[in-house]
N, C-alpha and C positions, 0 to 999 in steps of 0.2 A: 478861676481853677481852686485857690485855697479855700474862699466861701464854698465850692461843689463838694471841695475835702471834708470841710467843717460838718457840712450837713449831713453828708454820708458816716462821719464815726458817731453823731449824735443818732443817728437811726441805727447804728448798730449796738449803742451803747440803750436806747430805749428798747430794745428787743429783747439786747440780753437779760434786765432786767423785769420783763413783763414776762419771759421763758423762767428767770429764777423764782418771779412771784407766783408762777403756775408748778412749780416740783413738790411730786406730792412723794413722798417716802414711809414706809413701814412706821409705825408709832413703834417705839424701842417695848411698850407698855402699856400695848392697846385695852380699850373700855372697855367693859362686857355690860350691857344690862339685861336684867331676868325680872319677868314678870310672872309672877305665882299667884293662881289661884288660890285662897285662902280662907277657910269658913263659909260664910257666905260675900266674901268683901276677896282684896285680893292683898300682896303685898309686890316690894319692888325694892329691888338691889339695883344700884350702878356703881361701880368700882373699876381702878386700874389692876392690869396683871403682868406685873415683870416676870422676868424668867431666874433662875437659878445660875446659868453660862459660868457655871463650874466653880459658883462660889460658894462657902459656908454660909447659911443664911441665919438660921438660930442660936444665940447666942456670940455673934457677930456683926454680921452685914443688919439684921434685927438682934439689937441689945436684951439681955432678959431684962427684966424688971422696971423699963422707959417705956411711957406712952410708944405707940406705933401709930401711922394711920391707916394701918390694915392694908397696905397694896402700895400703891404709889400717884404722884400726879396729884390729883384735887383728893379730898377727902373722900373717904366711901361715905354713898350716901345709902341707905334704907326710907322707904317708906312703910306706913300701912293706912290702909284704909279707912282702917276701922281697930278700935281700940284693944289691946294684946296686953298677954305678960311677956315678961321678958326673965327667965328664971327665976320665976313665979312674982315679980315685980311687975305693977300697973304700969301701962304706956296709953297714953292718948295718941289717938288715930293724927299722924302728920309725917314729917320728912324729917328726919334726924344724919348728923353725922357717926360711924361709928368706929370710934379706935379701940382699940387691946392695949393690954400691957403684960407678955408671954413671958412665961416661965418655965424654968424646966420639966415642971409636974404639973401646973397650974395655968392658966392664965384667966385675965380680969379684965372682962368686957365692958365699956365705957360705951353709952348711949348719950350721946350730946346735941346740945343744940345749935352748934356751928355748921349745918348742912350745904354752906358757903363757902366754908374754909379750904385753902389751899395749902397744898406742900405738909409742913411740919406744922401749923398753924392750930395752935389749939388752946383753949383758956377751960382748965378748970371748974373755974364757977359758971361755965356752961351747960357743966354735970348733970343730965335728968337720973340717970342710975347705973349702977354696977354692980355687976355679978361676976362671980367665979366656977370657972368652967377645968374640969380638967381634961389633961392634954394626953394624945394617947400617939404611941410609936405606929409608923405603917413599917410593911414590911417593905414595900416599893416606892422608891423615890419620887415626889410629883416636881416635873421640872417648872411648870406656869402655875403660878400663885392661883388656887382653885377656892372660887368661894361659892356655894350653892345649897338651894332649900332642898333637903332631904327629908324622908322618913311622914314626907307628908298627908295628915289622915282629916278628917273631918273638923277636929278642934284643936289638934297639934301638929307641927309639925319643928324641923332642926334647923340653924343657920350651920352648917358646916362650913369650917376654913381648911385649908390643905395645902401645908408648902413643903418642899423639902421630904422628912421621913415624919413629919407632925402633924395632926388633925387633933380640933375641936370641933364640939356639936355645944349649939347654944340653944337651949330650949323656948320654943316658943310655943304658946296657947290664948285661945280666945274662946268667949264663950258666945257661945249659938244657940246651947236651948233654947234661952230664955228668948230671943228674940224670935227663934222660930216658931215658939211656941205661940208666943205675940201674934205674929203673920196669920197663924192658923185659925186663931181665934177669932181674928179680923176676917178673916177673908173665908171661913164658913158663914158667915152673917152674910154673904154677899147671893147674890144669882147664880155664878160662874164660877162653883166650887170646887178647888184643886184635890178632890177627892182621892187618886190617886198615888200623887204627893205627897198628901199627908199619912195616907197610908203605910207608903214606903218609910217614910221618917217616924213611924210609931214603931214600926216593925224591928228598922236598923239601929235603934237607938234603946229599944228594950223596954217601950211602953208598952199602952194596954192593946195584947194582940187582938182581942173580941173585936175591940174598936178599931184598930187594923182591919180585921176581914169582913166587917159592917163598910168601911169606906171603899176598900176594893170591891164589893158589890154594888154600891151607887154608881162606883168608875166604870164598873161591867153595863150597869144600865145605860149611860152614857155613850159606850161603843162596844155593844156585842159581839163584835168580831176582833178585839182586841186579845191577840193569844196571849201579850205578854202582860196582862192585867191577869189573865188566869194562873198565867206562871209564878207572879208572886204571890198572889192566895193562896196556892198550892204551897207553898214556903211557910208561909204564916200558920195555915193550919196545920203541916206537920209540928212546927214548934208549938203548937198546941196541943199537941198528941193525938189531935184527930185522922187518923191515918186514913183510913176510908175516905172520907171526905176528901184527904189532899189527893189519896189515887184518884180519886173522878172528876180533881179540880185539872192534876196536872194530864190527864188524856184527854180531857175535853181541850186544855192548851197546844197540846201536840196535834191533836185532829185537826184545829186552826193554822195551826204554822205550818202544816203539810200542804192544807190548801191553801196558803200565800205563800209555798214553795220560800218558807224560812227554816235553811236547814241545823242554822244557830240554835235556835228553839226548841228542833225538834232532838236537838242531842240535849241541849239543857234538860227535857222534860224524863227523856230516855233516863239519866242519872240520878234523876228526884225519883223515877220510880224504881230505879233499882235501891235505891236507899229506903225507901217504905216499904220491901217486900219484909 
């Protein structure tokens, strides 16, 4: 009898231990991962998101003038798959820890080698760069600590940091022109030449519009029913001030778009023709 009771108690203890190991509860500062295409590559941010929970944040929970992990739990990690400039300072592609020193009117942003750091672990000798950014006052409070990539353009973006009624924006830039031009120079010597993409880059980056039109013509030879190519060629002609040619090309684009039942491009061409009157 005693042996059976002992076995029963052991079984209960085992089951309780197993249930405890399987118990999952919400993280008080959940982790967020953000992947953002940028330039001709991408960047990634991994950080934890504590909440205000009725607390005063900056100048209290997060002191002014001291290094902050910029989140909770592990160090905030930021990864660039291509070389960038942070606040105008060069940074090689790689994964780094991001720390900040908040101030009432200005923050110092730190890029550090310690991407594997935990908690408040930080070594100043591992700093790679520091840059200062102005802090902004928000009208409405941000309950959950928030970081995001904002104002994303082909060669520039901002890392926005927001909590309580404070926000800062860290400028990030990258050199894409030399890399894209190198690709164009290389690919234009191949058999399958990217005429359309090359023409679009020339038009959108303010390069030689006549060359762009020439490449649009080559792209049309490859795909004579491509209404979208005709439309972009019309845009390039309009920028060159060749309104008659632009109107004819836009009309051709609209004709092809109607035949292929693409209402979006019909409307785009209608608007373009209206501007060209």
